[in-house]
Phi, psi and omega in degrees: 000138183276139178242136181266359178087179180241161179299333180292342179286345183273141174233157183300329183268001181237124179279154179297131179262184179298138178086001180241120181278137181283350182270134179295135176079357184288338179299318179292322181295317180295321177297319179296315180297317179297318181292324177295315180299317178298318180294318180296315179298317178300317179295319179296315180295324178291327183284334182277127176266098184301320180298321179293320180295314182293324181294339180276352180283128178274094184297320180299319178296322177296316181296321178298333181275350182282129177268093185298320180301319180296320179295315182297322180293338180272351182284130178269092185298320180300321179295320179293313182296325180296339179273351181285129179269091183298322179300319179295323178294315181298320180296332181278347181287128179267093184298323180300317179295322179295316180297321179297332182274351180286129179268096184298319181300319179294320178297319180296318179298318183288333182266357181055037180296326179298319179295320180297317181294321182291325185270348185222134176257334178251144178077009181297317182296317181290322178294318179296319179296318177299318180295316178296319178299316179298319178295322179294321177296317178299317179295319178299315178298319179299312179296318181297318178299318181290320178297316179295325178292318179295319180277000178055043177275145173273155183300333178292336182271354182294147177297148180281348181160188177300134185306317181294320180291316179299316180296320180293321181289334178291335182267353180269130178273120181261142175299148183301323182296324180289332181272003179081018181250150175240151181261000000 
């Protein structure tokens, strides 16, 4: 509770400062008024049933008045996505379960691996490995497109390749002819 002081606090050589009333006896009056005000506010707050007030609010009517499109346009998706911990998501992926769900027979049928084995006795392993690599690259591209779509990346923002490989190629001097440049 704030006190304005008493008239006895005043001296002839000291002017009243902030919080000190220049009127004799006014400190007690101000204290009385403040205590009455506090009591009245307390009684009013006790008398109001907040649950009853809230129960009368028509939530459906409020929701109907909300312009969701306007709210969505104000959402900063980039800011939200920047807060996503992709590494934590990747750590939660159970790769073993994904591998268990892969239908190898169906993949072999779609890649015509059986035809390759039947027509060739030499180089089957290298051709099959190349085919599997090509399928893995296709699967990698598919996953990358979906990740970029989920993260709402534009194609200009996509990585140019593995960071270590890109960094290594930046330090290699390529002849002008290889880069499509002429001197």
